[in-house]
C-alpha positions, 0 to 999 in steps of 0.5 A: 752485758755481753754481745754475741757476734752474728754468725758469719755465713761460711762456705760450709753452711752453704754446702750444708744447705745445697746438699740438703736441697739436692737430697730433697729433690732426689727423694721427691724424684724417686718417690714420684714414680712410685706414687704415680704408678698407683693411678689407673692409666688413661685407657682404664679411665676411658673404658669406664666412661659412660657412652651415649647412643642415638636410637633414632636410626634403629628400626622396630625389630632391629638389634644393634651391637655396641661395645662398652667397657670392652663388653658387647651390648645388644640394643633391641628395638622391640615390636609391639607384638614382641612386647605383648608376648614377653609381658604375657609370659608366666614367670613359672615358665622361666628358668631365671624368673624376672618380669619383662617390666623389670628388664626395661624402662617404664614407658619405653618398653620397646627398648631392651638393652642387655649385655651380649654374652651368653651367661653360660660361657660368654659366647655371643648369641645370635639375634632373632633365633631359637624357639622364642625368637630372642637369641640363640647361643650356637656354642652350647644351645642356650636360648633367650626370649626377646626380653633376654631371659634364658628359656633353654640350655645350659645357661641358668641366668638371664642376659644382664641389663647394664646400667643405662638411662634415657637422656631424651626420647632418642638417646640413651646413656650407658654407664654411670646413671645419675 
């Protein structure tokens, strides 16, 4: 029977292991920034976060403007007269036919939430202006009713409705809706 003597750790073996360890750390340090830069930055992540808005201080007939994801949004507390007028509008009268009930939440018709930029070129319309008492875009003359539906002008589309849901009777969440 022949025995093989155990390998004697030498200085050369230590240098191989040390060099391999330093190389592994160096590769990791070089690759990490490349992988990390593919993640969105904090401001991008924060821009998409849903926001909650209290409706308690908004009087009937009042319109407020807020920003979500860098875009302006109108929240309008419609009066019973405005609601009745918009619900009675014939779809054949509209440029972009959409029923008022499809633009608001059932049972909460007094609250209208729309993006606040004209669908023609993105200008900010003025509230409670124009023939239909909704919004008027001073840039090119587009007019919207109190449901945010385009009624006149170069704009061809209604003001879009962002994703939103009621958290309770006086709070809405704009953004991710469960």
